[in-house]
N, C-alpha and C positions, 0 to 999 in steps of 0.2 A: 258456043264461045265460053260458057261458063266452066266447061270441062277443061278448057285450055287455060284461062286466067287464073282459076283458083290454084292449081299446082305451081303456076309461075309465082304468085303472091306468097304461097307457103314457102317455096324455096328461097324467094327474096327475103322474107322475114327470118327464115332459119339462118341463112348466110350473114344477114346484118347482125343477128345476136351473136354468131360465132366469131365473125371477124371484126366486128364494130364494138362488141362489148366484152365477150368472154376472152378472146385473145388479148386484148390490151390489158385487161385486169390481170391475167396470168403473167404476162411479161412484166408488168409493173410489180407485182408481188414478188417475183423471182429476183428482179433487180434490186427491189428494196431489202431483200433478205440476204442475197449473196454478195451484193456490191453496194452497201448502204452509203459509203463515203462518195462513191462515184454517182450513185443516183441522186444525190442531194447537191451535185455541182461541184464536188471536190473542193469545198470551201476550206480556207485556210483561217483558223481562229487565232485571235490574240485576246488574252483576258476574257475569253468567252464570246467575243464578238467577231463577226466575220470581217476580215481585211481585204479579202480578195479570193480568187479561185487559182488553183494550181493549173488550171487548163487555159487561163486568159492572161496575156501579157499586161503589165502596167507601165505607165511611164515614170521614169526616175530620171531627174536631171541634176540632182544634188551631186557634188563631186565625191561625197562620202558613201555614195551607193553605187552599186553596179548598174550599168545601164543595159537594157535589152535591146532587141532589134528594133529598128525604126519602124514606124507604123505609116501606112499609106491611107490610114482611116481618117485623118484630119490633122489640123495643125495643133490640136490640143492633146496629143498623145494618143494612147490607144483608146478607140471607141468601139466598144463590142457591137453596139447598134448599127454602125456603119462599116461592119467587116467587108472589106473588098481589097483587091490589089489596085495598083495605079493605073492599070492599063496602058502603061508606057513600055514600048517595045525597046530591044537593045539599041536601036539606031535613032530613038528619040532623044533630041538634045536636053529636053527637061529631065530625063532619067539621069543622064550623065551630070547635069549640073547639080541635081539633087544629091547624087553620091559625092560630088566634089564638096558640096556644102557640108555634108555630113562628115567628111574626112577632114575638112578644115576645122570643124568644131571639135572633133576628137583630138586633133593635134593642139588646137588652142587650150583645151582642158588640161592637157598633160604635155607641155612643150618638150620635156625632157625625154620623153618616150620615142625612141627611133625605131622601135620594132615595126614589122609589117602589120597592117591593121587587118584583123580578120574580116572576110567579106561580109559576114552577116551584121556587123556593126555599121556599115554603110549602105546596105541594101535591104529594102522591106521585103517581107515574105508576101505570098499569095493573099493570105487572110489578113495580114496586118496585126495579128494578134498572138504571135509566137510568145509563149511564156519562157521558153529556154534559149540558152546560148550555148555555144561549144565551150569546152574547157580552155581552148586557145583564146576565146573572146574574153573569158573571165581572166586568164593569165595576163593578157594585154592591159586590163585595167586595174591589176592587183596593185601596183605601186601608187597610183592615183588615189585609190580607195584608202590604202593603209596610210599615206601621208595626210589626207584630209582628216581621218579619224585619229591620228597620232597613235597608230598601232603598229607593232612589228610586222613586217611583211610575212613573216613565217606564221603568225597567228591568223592573218587574213587568208593565207595559202591553206591553212589547216581547215578553215571553214568551207573554202571553195571544194577542197578534197571531200569533206563531210556532206556536202550537198551536190555531189556529181553522181548522177544516176548512170550506172553501167548498162550496156546493151543486154537485153533479154537473153539468157542462155550464153551470153559472151559473144554472140554473132549477129543478133537481130536488132539492127539500128546502130546509133552512134551514141557515145557518151554525151550527156547534156547537163547543164547546170539550170535549175529553176531559180530565175532571178528574184522573184518575190520571196521565196523561201530562204535564200542566201542573204538578201537584205533584212529580212526580220531577224535572222541569226545575228547578223552584224549589229542590228539595233539592240539586241539583247545583251551585247558585250559592254554596253556602256556603264 
């Protein structure tokens, strides 16, 4: 029995060291070296202090800020600790009511805007933590934000253009606007 157990324990210990210690240390070292910003949570700093992550949406409700996608994570905005979808299917009346409520809130915030509302402004994502909106969603909010800040629409449009990330290689993905980065740029214009 000793001839069977000893080799098993040696292999177990060796694999534990390789897969449980060495491999995680190597991957962490490579990540910290090659992708230091991402390895530290893609934090966005203002005056040397973290104000958020480029990867997690935040709740903005002030008319002078762009609003991100609604979150199903709770009534108090984006809660990363409660990341989840609403689990409401397309035939669920609660989903329809939530979308109608969000649509009514958008219309009330900017009653002169008669443009079609982009779908991501009334529907929550699967995680509820999307940090991005489409350029169309930013365009929809442009006049409201410019009016609330008493800025020319062209100046706000230029900021949106500066903070629009294009698809990788021009084909992989869609153009997106990071809401937190755009709002921080708007705050810097004061």
